matplotlib code that plots the C-alpha trace (Angstrom):
import matplotlib.pyplot as plt

x = [192.5, 196.0, 199.1, 201.8, 204.3, 202.0, 201.4, 204.9, 205.7, 202.9, 204.1, 207.6, 206.4, 204.3, 207.4, 209.4, 206.6, 206.7, 210.6, 210.2, 207.7, 210.1, 213.1, 210.9, 209.6, 212.7, 214.3, 217.5, 219.3, 217.8, 214.3, 215.2, 216.1, 212.9, 210.2, 207.7, 209.9, 209.8, 206.0, 205.6, 207.6, 205.4, 202.2, 203.4, 203.9, 200.3, 198.7, 200.4, 199.0, 195.5, 195.6, 196.5, 194.1, 191.2, 192.0, 193.5, 194.8, 198.5, 199.9, 201.9, 199.4, 198.9, 202.5, 202.9, 199.5, 201.0, 203.9, 201.9, 199.4, 202.4, 203.6, 200.3, 198.4, 200.4, 199.6, 196.0, 195.9, 197.7, 195.2, 192.2, 193.8, 194.5, 191.0, 189.0, 191.5, 191.4, 192.0, 195.2, 195.3]
y = [-33.2, -32.5, -33.6, -35.8, -33.0, -31.1, -34.0, -34.9, -31.3, -31.2, -34.5, -33.1, -29.9, -32.0, -34.1, -30.8, -29.6, -33.0, -32.5, -29.1, -30.4, -33.1, -30.6, -28.1, -30.6, -32.6, -32.2, -34.1, -35.9, -39.1, -37.8, -37.6, -41.1, -42.6, -44.2, -41.4, -38.9, -41.1, -41.5, -37.7, -37.1, -39.7, -38.3, -34.8, -36.2, -37.9, -34.6, -32.6, -35.1, -35.0, -31.2, -30.8, -33.5, -32.0, -28.4, -29.3, -25.8, -25.3, -21.8, -19.7, -19.7, -23.4, -24.4, -22.5, -24.1, -27.5, -26.9, -25.7, -28.6, -31.0, -29.2, -28.7, -31.6, -34.2, -32.5, -32.4, -36.1, -37.1, -35.1, -36.8, -40.3, -39.5, -38.2, -40.8, -43.7, -46.8, -46.0, -47.8, -48.7]
z = [92.0, 93.7, 91.7, 93.2, 93.7, 95.8, 97.9, 98.4, 99.3, 101.9, 103.4, 103.6, 105.3, 107.7, 108.5, 109.1, 111.4, 113.3, 113.5, 115.0, 117.5, 118.7, 118.9, 120.9, 123.4, 123.8, 127.2, 126.4, 123.5, 124.8, 124.0, 120.4, 120.2, 121.6, 119.6, 120.5, 118.7, 115.6, 116.0, 116.4, 113.1, 111.1, 112.5, 111.3, 107.6, 107.9, 109.2, 106.3, 103.8, 105.2, 105.3, 101.7, 100.6, 102.3, 101.5, 97.9, 97.1, 97.0, 97.6, 100.1, 103.0, 102.6, 102.7, 105.9, 107.4, 106.4, 108.5, 111.4, 111.0, 111.1, 114.3, 116.2, 114.7, 116.6, 119.9, 119.0, 117.9, 121.1, 123.3, 121.6, 122.2, 125.8, 126.5, 124.6, 124.6, 126.7, 130.4, 131.7, 135.3]

ax = plt.figure().add_subplot(projection="3d")
ax.plot(x, y, z, "-o")
ax.set_aspect("equal")
plt.show()
């Protein structure tokens, strides 16, 4: 079982990965203020939680992977939603 400190650190690293994603893909300061930026950051935290919860081992490689999961996981989720989501006309 994973302790609460490990979970909180993983959520924080996922949030940092989401923030990095938003900063890298923002084209202007206005992009940082949009709801989609907030959604990306929150999704990064959720992905960080899911990663550590499913992997359940805390150490150096997993902290880096939690950050990367928070960064890249949001694009992965967004791609799945766009591909299989409801088609808008």
